[in-house]
VEXDO-671507 format. One record per residue (C-alpha): x, y, z; residue in one letter. Coordinates in steps of 0.5 Angstrom, whole numbers, padded with zeros to 4 digits, always signed. Example, Ala and Ser with C-alpha at 12.3 -4.5 7.8 and 13.67 -1.06 7.14 Angstrom:
<recs>
+0025-0009+0016A;+0027-0002+0014S;
</recs>
This chain:
<recs>
+0265+0290+0209X;+0271+0292+0205X;+0268+0299+0205X;+0267+0299+0212X;+0274+0297+0214X;+0276+0303+0209X;+0272+0308+0212X;+0274+0306+0219X;+0281+0306+0218X;+0281+0313+0215X;+0277+0315+0221X;+0282+0312+0225X;+0288+0316+0221X;+0284+0323+0222X;+0283+0322+0229X;+0291+0321+0230X;+0292+0327+0226X;+0287+0331+0231X;+0281+0332+0226X;+0276+0329+0231X;+0270+0332+0228X;+0271+0329+0221X;+0273+0323+0224X;+0267+0322+0228X;+0263+0324+0222X;+0265+0319+0218X;+0264+0314+0223X;+0257+0316+0224X;+0256+0315+0217X;+0259+0308+0217X;+0254+0306+0223X;+0248+0308+0219X;+0250+0302+0215X;+0254+0298+0220X;+0250+0299+0227X;+0254+0293+0230X;+0261+0295+0228X;+0264+0295+0235X;+0270+0298+0232X;+0266+0304+0229X;+0262+0305+0236X;+0269+0304+0240X;+0272+0310+0236X;+0266+0314+0236X;+0267+0314+0244X;+0274+0316+0243X;+0272+0322+0238X;+0267+0324+0243X;+0272+0324+0249X;+0277+0327+0245X;+0272+0333+0244X;+0270+0333+0251X;+0263+0331+0250X;+0263+0325+0256X;+0256+0324+0256X;+0256+0322+0248X;+0262+0318+0250X;+0259+0314+0255X;+0253+0312+0251X;+0258+0310+0245X;+0262+0306+0250X;+0256+0303+0253X;+0254+0300+0246X;+0261+0297+0245X;+0261+0293+0252X;+0253+0291+0251X;+0256+0288+0244X;+0262+0285+0247X;+0263+0284+0254X;+0270+0282+0254X;+0273+0289+0252X;+0276+0291+0258X;+0279+0297+0255X;+0272+0300+0253X;+0270+0299+0260X;+0276+0303+0263X;+0274+0308+0258X;+0267+0308+0260X;+0269+0309+0267X;+0273+0315+0265X;+0267+0318+0261X;+0263+0317+0268X;+0269+0320+0272X;+0269+0326+0268X;+0262+0327+0269X;+0263+0326+0277X;+0259+0320+0276X;+0264+0316+0281X;+0260+0311+0283X;+0258+0309+0276X;+0266+0309+0274X;+0267+0305+0280X;+0263+0299+0277X;+0266+0300+0270X;+0273+0299+0273X;+0271+0293+0277X;+0268+0290+0270X;+0275+0292+0267X;+0279+0288+0272X;+0274+0282+0272X;+0276+0281+0265X;+0284+0283+0266X;+0286+0284+0273X;+0293+0286+0271X;+0291+0292+0268X;+0294+0297+0272X;+0291+0303+0269X;+0284+0300+0271X;+0287+0300+0278X;+0289+0307+0278X;+0283+0310+0275X;+0279+0306+0280X;+0283+0308+0286X;+0282+0315+0284X;+0274+0314+0284X;+0275+0311+0291X;+0278+0317+0293X;+0273+0322+0290X;+0267+0318+0294X;+0272+0318+0301X;+0274+0311+0301X;+0281+0312+0301X;+0283+0305+0304X;+0280+0302+0298X;+0283+0307+0294X;+0290+0305+0297X;+0289+0297+0296X;+0288+0299+0288X;+0294+0304+0288X;+0299+0298+0291X;+0296+0294+0286X;+0299+0299+0281X;+0305+0299+0284X;+0306+0291+0284X;+0304+0291+0277X;+0309+0297+0274X;+0313+0299+0280X;+0317+0304+0275X;+0311+0308+0274X;+0312+0314+0278X;+0304+0316+0277X;+0303+0310+0281X;+0307+0311+0286X;+0305+0318+0287X;+0298+0316+0287X;+0300+0311+0293X;+0303+0317+0296X;+0296+0321+0296X;+0292+0315+0299X;+0297+0315+0305X;+0296+0322+0306X;+0288+0321+0305X;+0289+0316+0311X;+0293+0321+0315X;+0299+0316+0314X;+0303+0322+0313X;+0310+0319+0314X;+0309+0314+0309X;+0306+0319+0304X;+0312+0323+0305X;+0317+0317+0304X;+0313+0315+0298X;+0314+0322+0295X;+0321+0323+0297X;+0323+0316+0293X;+0319+0319+0287X;+0324+0325+0287X;+0330+0321+0288X;+0328+0316+0282X;+0324+0321+0278X;+0327+0328+0279X;+0323+0330+0273X;+0316+0328+0276X;+0313+0335+0278X;+0307+0332+0281X;+0311+0329+0287X;+0314+0335+0289X;+0307+0339+0289X;+0304+0333+0293X;+0310+0333+0298X;+0309+0340+0299X;+0302+0339+0300X;+0303+0334+0305X;+0308+0338+0309X;+0303+0344+0309X;+0298+0339+0312X;+0303+0338+0318X;+0304+0346+0318X;+0312+0344+0317X;+0313+0351+0314X;+0321+0349+0313X;+0320+0343+0309X;+0315+0345+0305X;+0319+0351+0303X;+0325+0347+0302X;+0321+0342+0297X;+0319+0347+0293X;+0326+0351+0292X;+0328+0344+0290X;+0323+0343+0285X;+0325+0350+0282X;+0332+0348+0281X;+0330+0343+0277X;+0324+0346+0273X;+0327+0353+0273X;+0323+0355+0266X;+0317+0352+0269X;+0312+0358+0271X;+0308+0353+0275X;+0313+0352+0280X;+0314+0360+0281X;+0307+0360+0282X;+0306+0355+0287X;+0312+0357+0291X;+0310+0365+0291X;+0303+0363+0293X;+0306+0359+0299X;+0310+0366+0301X;+0304+0370+0300X;+0300+0365+0305X;+0306+0365+0310X;+0306+0373+0310X;+0312+0373+0306X;+0309+0377+0301X;+0316+0381+0299X;+0319+0374+0298X;+0313+0372+0293X;+0314+0379+0289X;+0321+0377+0288X;+0320+0370+0286X;+0314+0372+0281X;+0319+0377+0278X;+0324+0372+0277X;+0319+0367+0274X;+0317+0373+0269X;+0325+0373+0267X;+0326+0366+0267X;+0319+0364+0263X;+0317+0370+0259X;+0311+0374+0260X;+0307+0368+0262X;+0300+0371+0264X;+0299+0368+0270X;+0306+0370+0273X;+0304+0377+0271X;+0298+0377+0275X;+0301+0374+0281X;+0306+0379+0281X;+0301+0385+0280X;+0297+0381+0286X;+0304+0381+0290X;+0305+0389+0289X;+0298+0390+0291X;+0299+0386+0298X;+0305+0390+0299X;+0301+0397+0298X;+0305+0398+0291X;+0299+0400+0287X;+0303+0404+0281X;+0308+0398+0281X;+0303+0393+0281X;+0299+0396+0275X;+0305+0395+0270X;+0305+0387+0270X;+0297+0388+0270X;+0297+0393+0264X;+0302+0388+0260X;+0298+0382+0261X;+0292+0386+0259X;+0296+0388+0253X;+0298+0381+0251X;+0290+0378+0252X;+0285+0384+0254X;+0280+0378+0255X;+0284+0374+0260X;+0279+0374+0266X;+0284+0373+0272X;+0288+0379+0270X;+0281+0383+0269X;+0279+0380+0276X;+0286+0383+0279X;+0285+0390+0276X;+0279+0390+0280X;+0282+0388+0286X;+0286+0394+0286X;+0280+0398+0286X;+0277+0395+0291X;+0282+0395+0296X;+0283+0402+0295X;+0276+0403+0296X;+0274+0405+0289X;+0268+0400+0289X;+0265+0404+0283X;+0271+0404+0279X;+0271+0397+0280X;+0264+0396+0278X;+0265+0400+0271X;+0271+0396+0270X;+0267+0389+0270X;+0261+0392+0267X;+0265+0395+0261X;+0269+0388+0260X;+0263+0384+0260X;+0259+0388+0255X;+0265+0387+0251X;+0266+0380+0251X;+0258+0378+0251X;+0260+0371+0247X;+0265+0369+0252X;+0262+0366+0259X;+0265+0369+0265X;+0269+0364+0269X;+0267+0362+0276X;+0273+0367+0279X;+0271+0373+0275X;+0264+0371+0277X;+0266+0371+0284X;+0269+0378+0283X;+0263+0381+0280X;+0258+0379+0285X;+0263+0381+0290X;+0263+0388+0287X;+0256+0388+0286X;+0255+0387+0293X;+0260+0393+0295X;+0256+0398+0290X;+0249+0396+0293X;+0247+0391+0288X;+0245+0385+0291X;+0240+0383+0286X;+0245+0383+0280X;+0250+0379+0284X;+0245+0374+0285X;+0243+0373+0278X;+0251+0373+0276X;+0252+0367+0281X;+0245+0363+0279X;+0248+0363+0272X;+0255+0360+0274X;+0252+0355+0279X;+0247+0353+0273X;+0254+0351+0269X;+0254+0343+0269X;+0260+0339+0272X;+0262+0345+0277X;+0267+0342+0282X;+0264+0341+0289X;+0270+0346+0292X;+0268+0352+0287X;+0260+0350+0288X;+0262+0351+0295X;+0265+0358+0294X;+0260+0360+0290X;+0254+0358+0295X;+0258+0362+0300X;+0258+0368+0296X;+0251+0367+0294X;+0249+0367+0302X;+0253+0374+0302X;+0249+0377+0297X;+0242+0374+0300X;+0245+0377+0307X;+0246+0384+0304X;+0239+0384+0301X;+0236+0382+0308X;+0233+0376+0305X;+0236+0372+0311X;+0232+0365+0311X;+0235+0365+0303X;+0242+0367+0306X;+0242+0361+0311X;+0240+0356+0306X;+0246+0358+0301X;+0251+0358+0307X;+0248+0351+0309X;+0249+0348+0302X;+0256+0351+0302X;+0258+0348+0308X;+0255+0341+0306X;+0256+0340+0299X;+0264+0338+0300X;+0264+0331+0304X;+0268+0331+0310X;+0270+0328+0316X;+0269+0332+0323X;+0274+0334+0327X;+0271+0336+0333X;+0272+0330+0337X;+0279+0331+0336X;+0279+0339+0338X;+0275+0338+0344X;+0280+0333+0346X;+0286+0337+0345X;+0283+0343+0348X;+0281+0339+0354X;+0288+0337+0355X;+0291+0344+0354X;+0286+0346+0360X;+0289+0341+0364X;+0295+0344+0364X;+0293+0351+0366X;+0294+0351+0373X;+0298+0357+0377X;+0302+0352+0380X;+0304+0349+0374X;+0305+0356+0371X;+0310+0358+0376X;+0314+0352+0376X;+0315+0352+0368X;+0322+0353+0365X;+0322+0359+0361X;+0327+0362+0356X;+0333+0367+0357X;+0330+0371+0352X;+0328+0378+0355X;+0324+0381+0349X;+0317+0385+0349X;+0317+0384+0341X;+0312+0379+0340X;+0305+0381+0341X;+0300+0375+0340X;+0293+0377+0338X;+0288+0371+0340X;+0281+0369+0340X;+0276+0365+0336X;+0276+0367+0328X;+0272+0372+0326X;+0272+0376+0333X;+0275+0382+0331X;+0283+0380+0331X;+0284+0383+0324X;+0281+0390+0327X;+0285+0390+0333X;+0292+0388+0329X;+0290+0394+0324X;+0289+0399+0330X;+0296+0397+0333X;+0300+0396+0327X;+0298+0403+0325X;+0303+0405+0330X;+0310+0407+0327X;+0314+0402+0331X;+0309+0396+0330X;+0309+0391+0324X;+0303+0387+0323X;+0306+0380+0321X;+0298+0377+0320X;+0296+0370+0321X;+0303+0367+0321X;+0303+0359+0323X;+0310+0359+0326X;+0308+0358+0333X;+0303+0353+0331X;+0309+0349+0328X;+0313+0350+0334X;+0307+0347+0338X;+0307+0341+0334X;+0314+0340+0334X;+0314+0340+0342X;+0308+0335+0342X;+0311+0331+0336X;+0305+0331+0333X;+0301+0334+0328X;+0294+0334+0332X;+0298+0336+0339X;+0297+0329+0342X;+0300+0329+0349X;+0301+0336+0348X;+0301+0339+0356X;+0305+0333+0358X;+0311+0334+0353X;+0311+0341+0354X;+0312+0340+0361X;+0318+0336+0359X;+0322+0341+0355X;+0329+0343+0357X;+0332+0350+0358X;+0336+0348+0352X;+0330+0346+0348X;+0326+0352+0350X;+0331+0357+0348X;+0332+0354+0341X;+0324+0354+0340X;+0324+0362+0342X;+0330+0363+0338X;+0327+0360+0332X;+0320+0364+0333X;+0324+0371+0334X;+0328+0369+0328X;+0322+0368+0324X;+0319+0375+0326X;+0325+0379+0326X;+0326+0377+0319X;+0319+0380+0317X;+0321+0387+0320X;+0328+0387+0323X;+0327+0394+0326X;+0320+0394+0329X;+0319+0395+0336X;+0313+0390+0336X;+0311+0385+0331X;+0304+0382+0332X;+0302+0375+0330X;+0294+0375+0330X;+0293+0367+0328X;+0287+0367+0332X;+0288+0359+0335X;+0294+0361+0338X;+0289+0362+0344X;+0291+0354+0345X;+0298+0356+0346X;+0298+0361+0351X;+0302+0357+0356X;+0308+0355+0351X;+0308+0363+0349X;+0309+0364+0357X;+0315+0359+0357X;+0318+0362+0350X;+0317+0369+0352X;+0315+0371+0359X;+0315+0379+0356X;+0311+0378+0350X;+0304+0381+0350X;+0297+0378+0349X;+0291+0381+0347X;+0285+0376+0347X;+0279+0378+0343X;+0272+0376+0344X;+0265+0378+0341X;+0258+0376+0342X;+0258+0368+0342X;+0252+0368+0337X;+0255+0373+0332X;+0262+0369+0332X;+0259+0362+0331X;+0255+0365+0325X;+0260+0369+0322X;+0265+0363+0322X;+0259+0358+0319X;+0258+0364+0314X;+0266+0363+0311X;+0269+0358+0308X;+0275+0355+0312X;+0280+0351+0310X;+0281+0343+0312X;+0284+0345+0318X;+0278+0347+0321X;+0272+0342+0319X;+0268+0344+0325X;+0267+0350+0322X;+0262+0347+0317X;+0257+0345+0322X;+0253+0350+0327X;+0253+0345+0333X;+0260+0343+0332X;+0262+0350+0332X;+0258+0352+0338X;+0261+0346+0342X;+0268+0348+0340X;+0266+0355+0342X;+0264+0353+0349X;+0270+0349+0350X;+0274+0355+0348X;+0270+0360+0353X;+0272+0355+0359X;+0279+0355+0357X;+0280+0362+0357X;+0276+0363+0363X;+0281+0358+0367X;+0286+0363+0364X;+0283+0369+0368X;+0284+0365+0374X;+0291+0365+0373X;+0296+0371+0374X;+0298+0371+0367X;+0297+0378+0364X;+0292+0378+0358X;+0289+0384+0355X;+0281+0382+0354X;+0278+0386+0349X;+0271+0385+0347X;+0269+0387+0340X;+0263+0391+0342X;+0266+0395+0347X;+0272+0397+0342X;+0267+0399+0337X;+0263+0403+0342X;+0269+0406+0345X;+0275+0406+0340X;+0279+0411+0343X;+0279+0409+0350X;+0281+0402+0348X;+0286+0403+0343X;+0290+0407+0348X;+0289+0402+0353X;+0292+0397+0348X;+0298+0401+0346X;+0299+0402+0353X;+0299+0395+0354X;+0304+0393+0349X;+0308+0398+0352X;+0309+0404+0347X;+0307+0411+0347X;+0301+0413+0344X;+0300+0415+0337X;+0294+0419+0333X;+0295+0414+0327X;+0292+0409+0331X;+0285+0412+0331X;+0285+0412+0323X;+0287+0404+0322X;+0283+0405+0315X;+0288+0410+0313X;+0294+0405+0314X;+0297+0403+0307X;+0298+0396+0310X;+0293+0391+0306X;+0289+0386+0310X;+0289+0379+0306X;+0284+0376+0311X;+0276+0375+0310X;+0276+0381+0314X;+0279+0386+0309X;+0274+0390+0306X;+0272+0391+0314X;+0279+0393+0316X;+0280+0398+0311X;+0274+0402+0312X;+0273+0406+0319X;+0271+0402+0325X;+0263+0401+0324X;+0258+0397+0328X;+0254+0393+0322X;+0256+0386+0325X;+0254+0387+0332X;+0248+0383+0334X;+0248+0380+0327X;+0245+0374+0330X;+0238+0377+0331X;+0237+0377+0323X;+0238+0369+0324X;+0234+0367+0330X;+0230+0362+0326X;+0236+0358+0325X;+0240+0359+0332X;+0237+0352+0335X;+0244+0348+0334X;+0247+0354+0338X;+0242+0355+0343X;+0242+0347+0345X;+0250+0348+0347X;+0251+0356+0349X;+0244+0357+0352X;+0240+0363+0351X;+0243+0369+0346X;+0241+0375+0351X;+0245+0373+0356X;+0251+0375+0352X;+0248+0382+0351X;
</recs>
């Protein structure tokens, strides 16, 4: 027995020194002689967990609790090994057993809360997060978990208050800043989101993560120049961190500054030629310049030189994309199948990979398989539908579209024709329209900015636009002028000298009445397309959590029907809206391009006939289309998917009526 203890103690010391494999080898030998030595069994589980072998760790912890059912720590470690294998229901059972033994063990409550969050039971998660705080209220991890639970339950004010308290009491706890930022982003509160990350930057000035988070935020709100400056500052303060160099290159690429952008990429690859994000970014430079063959040669050369290294999901996606662009769909599919077979792939990444697989099958004209991949991509991540809420919002908005209400509405004092709003359903041609218009030398394309959306939320005093129409009607002249000034300041900061600035957030069709109040002289272009092509195109792309209806064809159709009804109401008013059918633009580009430029009050410029030559990069799902000549490939795409259209037909009727 003394020998058993000596071996076990030696293994424990090796484990403390980081010699995990050597420690496990000793323990396994010990267990051959003493198979029921619970300390050796438990320590073997710890060794496997440290080395990332969670399957083996689970087996050892199960052996430990079978011998001694009073080991609550072993149940906690068993739950963690199951959690890391994404066996969340099993993890819940293990954590509950630990708490049955020791109800005051805060880590078990915290891990149980995390497991409940994974299986979409935030109310149960919150109960255990609160218990953690009761046991150890000074631990910022537990307060942070409580805030996450509040956010998951859409109790955003409580979430914000919790994260702010952590920032005050524990200013060095970075996770609370990121969670507070993400909460503001969910609320489309751009200003507070930015202020949160700027505050974090003052404290974590030497941490690359804060520059990356703030820079990504600037990219998302189309402040790419600010992102570039921030990444450059991060490189200066943090050194040549690979992820910062790649981000700096990306910002330069998005600004069309190719030569300048290649410098940080070359530096990153000089530091580590096998750093896959840098290779993927280098590939993106080629793609956005239309150099598809060069992109393919780059990736195939890299893969050949790194045969021992598996491709990351990110580089696999880049390679699959390039294969599609160079008419190699089968090669694309082989790559995606390989990475999808990797065990433990997170659901979000699985969804992205399946969308890419759908695109590859579509490229190969295997339409039934493509649809199956898209269906799986939309269903692999659990979610709660938002369609009823959207239909309620749209119904409320429609109730306010009456000529007498519009005539009597208070308007701002701003006499400006600078804003150009390009609205419609997503995937209806808004990117192409903005690319055409912004080819004009007097126009700046702001892209999909959320400032108007944020103003509309402030007007309704609700993230979800509750009582929006009523609240909008109650706006005072002073408030309207303040909101108009706020929006103008935002877009003019992007392009102070531009005569027109486009805002192409498609869902701004919900805010046409607000636009009319803020900017009576604004120009509105409404893009629409065959409803079935639009709905399928939405279903075939991964949208963020603000548009959960996009994951279900029937719900997309219901949203589309209500959108059509709303836009028809606008047609019955005197509001000046330029209606543009995508199919007509493709068939008669010059005439309709001239009409659009005339509608926004500018003289004609021949550059508007060559939008694909614009140096502006389109960073939306449409970017590879917008940076090539106008084409007709996506017209009547629905005909290839006729076997799968019944959910659309049930709501929208026969597709031929829209031809």
